C-alpha positions as CSV (number, residue, x, y, z in Angstrom):
1,M,0.2,0.3,0.1
2,N,2.8,2.3,0.4
3,L,4.4,1.9,-2.9
4,L,1.1,2.3,-4.4
5,H,0.4,6.0,-2.5
6,K,3.6,6.6,-3.8
7,L,3.1,5.8,-7.2
8,T,-0.2,7.7,-7.2
9,E,1.4,10.6,-5.3
10,K,0.9,14.5,-7.1
11,P,3.8,16.5,-5.6
12,W,2.6,19.3,-8.1
13,L,-0.8,19.8,-6.1
14,A,-1.1,21.8,-3.3
15,Q,0.1,19.8,-0.3
16,P,-2.4,19.4,3.3
17,E,-0.8,22.1,6.1
18,G,2.3,20.8,7.7
19,A,2.8,17.7,5.0
20,E,6.1,19.4,3.7
21,L,7.0,19.6,7.3
22,A,6.2,16.1,8.0
23,L,8.2,14.5,5.2
24,A,11.4,16.7,5.6
25,E,11.7,15.4,9.2
26,D,10.8,11.8,8.4
27,T,13.2,12.1,5.4
28,S,15.9,13.8,7.6
29,L,15.5,11.6,10.3
30,R,14.8,8.3,8.8
31,F,17.4,8.7,6.1
32,P,20.8,10.8,7.2
33,A,20.6,10.0,10.7
34,R,20.0,6.1,10.7
35,T,22.7,6.1,8.1
36,A,25.2,8.2,10.5
37,L,24.8,6.1,13.0
38,K,25.6,2.5,11.1
39,F,28.5,4.3,10.1
40,F,29.3,5.5,13.5
41,I,28.6,2.0,14.7
42,A,31.1,0.5,11.8
43,I,34.2,2.8,13.1
44,V,33.5,1.6,16.7
45,S,33.3,-2.0,15.7
46,V,36.9,-1.4,13.6
47,L,38.0,0.3,16.9
48,F,37.4,-2.6,18.9
49,F,38.2,-5.3,16.7
50,L,41.7,-4.0,16.7
51,F,41.4,-3.9,20.2
52,S,40.4,-7.5,20.4
53,I,43.6,-8.7,17.6
54,T,45.9,-6.9,20.0
55,F,44.5,-8.3,23.3
56,L,44.7,-11.7,21.7
57,S,48.4,-11.1,20.3
58,R,49.6,-9.9,23.7
59,S,47.9,-12.9,25.5
60,Q,50.7,-14.9,24.0
61,F,53.4,-13.3,25.8
62,P,54.5,-14.9,29.2
63,N,53.8,-12.3,31.3
64,F,50.3,-12.1,30.3
65,Q,48.0,-13.3,33.4
66,A,44.2,-14.3,32.2
67,L,42.3,-12.9,34.7
68,A,40.0,-16.6,34.3
69,G,40.8,-19.9,34.5
70,E,42.1,-20.9,38.2
71,P,39.3,-20.9,41.6
72,W,41.3,-17.9,42.7
73,L,41.5,-15.3,39.4
74,P,38.7,-12.4,39.9
75,L,36.8,-13.2,36.2
76,S,36.9,-17.2,37.3
77,H,33.1,-16.5,38.5
78,P,32.1,-12.6,37.9
79,S,28.6,-12.5,39.3
80,Q,28.7,-8.8,39.2
81,L,29.8,-8.8,35.4
82,W,27.0,-10.9,35.1
83,F,24.8,-8.4,36.8
84,N,26.0,-5.6,35.1
85,S,25.0,-7.7,31.6
86,G,21.5,-7.8,33.2
87,L,21.3,-4.0,33.5
88,L,22.0,-3.6,30.2
89,L,20.2,-6.2,29.0
90,L,17.2,-4.5,30.8
91,A,18.1,-1.2,29.1
92,S,18.0,-2.3,25.6
93,V,14.9,-3.4,26.4
94,G,13.2,-0.3,27.9
95,L,14.1,1.3,24.9
96,E,12.7,-0.5,22.9
97,L,9.5,-0.6,25.2
98,A,9.8,3.2,24.8
99,K,9.9,3.6,21.1
100,R,6.6,0.9,21.0
101,Q,4.8,3.6,23.6
102,A,5.5,6.4,21.3
103,A,4.5,5.0,18.4
104,R,1.5,3.8,20.4
105,Q,0.6,7.5,21.5
106,R,1.4,6.5,24.9
107,V,2.8,8.8,26.6
108,N,2.8,7.4,30.6
109,G,4.3,4.5,29.5
110,L,6.9,5.8,27.1
111,V,7.9,8.2,30.1
112,L,8.0,4.6,32.6
113,A,10.2,3.0,29.8
114,L,12.1,5.7,29.5
115,G,13.0,6.3,32.6
116,F,13.7,2.7,33.3
117,A,16.2,2.4,30.7
118,V,18.2,5.6,31.9
119,I,18.2,4.0,35.0
120,C,19.6,0.5,34.0
121,S,22.2,2.1,31.7
122,I,23.5,4.4,34.7
123,G,23.4,1.3,37.2
124,F,25.7,-0.7,34.5
125,V,28.1,2.1,34.0
126,I,27.9,2.2,38.2
127,G,28.4,-1.9,38.4
128,Q,31.2,-1.2,35.9
129,Y,33.1,1.3,38.2
130,L,32.5,-1.6,41.2
131,V,34.1,-4.0,39.5
132,W,37.0,-1.9,38.8
133,L,37.2,-1.2,42.8
134,Q,37.3,-4.4,43.0
135,L,39.9,-5.5,41.2
136,S,42.1,-2.9,42.4
137,G,41.4,-4.0,45.7
138,M,42.5,-7.7,45.1
139,G,45.6,-6.4,43.2
140,F,45.1,-6.5,40.2
141,T,45.7,-3.1,39.1
142,I,45.9,-1.3,35.8
143,S,49.4,-1.9,35.8
144,A,50.1,-5.1,37.1
145,N,49.4,-7.1,34.2
146,P,48.8,-6.5,30.8
147,A,45.2,-8.3,31.3
148,N,44.2,-6.0,33.5
149,S,45.5,-3.2,31.1
150,Y,43.0,-4.3,28.4
151,F,40.3,-4.9,30.8
152,Y,40.3,-1.2,32.2
153,L,41.0,0.1,28.9
154,L,37.8,-1.5,27.1
155,T,35.5,-1.6,30.3
156,A,36.0,2.6,30.0
157,V,36.1,3.0,26.5
158,H,32.5,1.2,26.0
159,A,31.5,2.7,29.1
160,L,32.4,6.0,27.5
161,H,30.2,5.4,24.7
162,L,27.3,4.5,26.4
163,L,27.5,7.7,28.4
164,G,27.9,9.5,25.0
165,G,24.7,7.7,24.2
166,L,23.0,8.8,27.4
167,L,23.9,12.5,26.9
168,A,22.2,12.0,23.4
169,L,19.0,10.7,24.8
170,A,19.0,13.5,27.6
171,R,19.6,15.5,24.6
172,L,16.1,14.1,23.2
173,I,14.7,14.2,26.4
174,Y,14.8,18.3,26.6
175,L,14.2,18.8,22.8
176,F,10.9,16.8,22.9
177,G,10.2,19.0,26.0
178,E,10.5,22.3,24.6
179,R,8.7,20.7,21.6
180,P,6.5,18.0,22.2
181,N,6.6,15.8,18.7
182,L,5.5,11.7,19.4
183,A,6.2,11.2,15.7
184,S,9.6,12.5,15.7
185,L,10.5,11.1,19.2
186,Q,9.6,7.8,17.7
187,Q,12.0,8.4,15.2
188,N,14.7,9.3,17.3
189,L,14.3,6.5,19.8
190,S,14.2,4.1,17.0
191,L,17.9,5.2,16.5
192,C,18.5,5.2,20.5
193,A,17.6,1.6,20.5
194,L,19.8,0.4,17.6
195,Y,22.2,2.3,19.4
196,W,21.8,0.5,22.6
197,H,20.7,-3.4,21.2
198,Y,24.1,-3.0,19.6
199,L,25.9,-1.5,22.8
200,L,24.7,-5.2,24.3
201,L,25.8,-7.1,21.6
202,L,29.3,-5.5,21.7
203,W,29.8,-5.9,25.6
204,L,28.6,-9.7,25.7
205,F,31.8,-9.9,23.1
206,L,34.2,-7.8,25.3
207,F,32.4,-10.1,28.3
208,T,33.6,-13.1,27.0
209,L,36.8,-12.4,25.7
210,L,37.8,-11.0,28.6
211,A,36.6,-13.5,31.4
212,A,38.0,-16.1,28.8
213,P,40.8,-18.7,29.9
214,A,44.5,-19.1,29.3
215,D,43.6,-21.8,27.2
216,A,41.0,-20.0,24.9
217,Y,43.3,-16.9,24.5
218,R,46.0,-19.6,23.3
219,A,43.3,-22.0,21.1
220,I,41.5,-18.6,19.4
221,A,45.1,-17.2,18.6
222,A,46.5,-20.6,17.5
223,F,43.5,-20.4,15.0
224,C,44.0,-16.7,13.6
225,G,47.7,-17.4,12.9
226,L,49.0,-15.3,16.0
């Protein structure tokens, strides 16, 4: 039906009031913004891919001590990291719900879902910081071992990307308060939800990589020819 509607459009005729503005907003949000976000995600993916390659390469040096694999190592039973992962998953779900509530014109549900997503996202960042404190308190400082350095580096860069997303989300909420427009908000929330889903998948990859034992690093490095 959308294709038929497009084919039967008569753009040379007078359009209803506000139609041009709505079309302009729709085009500017759905195409350039989504393309820019996908391009940014691609750049971030390359960055973390390079980090992962250097991490695996560094793991083959004698002074590299994995953070998991033995009962006494801190990431052998990473309960706090599992909890943090759950928070990020809930944040991702919350943004998806907020997007759907906006599509259904349900402002109360939108506010609740959006607030839930923001709280869970902030909780994830705080939880990651608590893991840092735990590692540091156990003697696993940033300079004690290359594996420690990579853990702090990768989790910090990931958290910074999440904080950047929260700033963009805060700006979106502010602009919506200045000029309420649920259609525009829905499109922007769709982009935010996509970004949060990506950050969740990225974190699960980093979690798996950082919490792997030394034997896993040797097997992966051998497979990759490192």
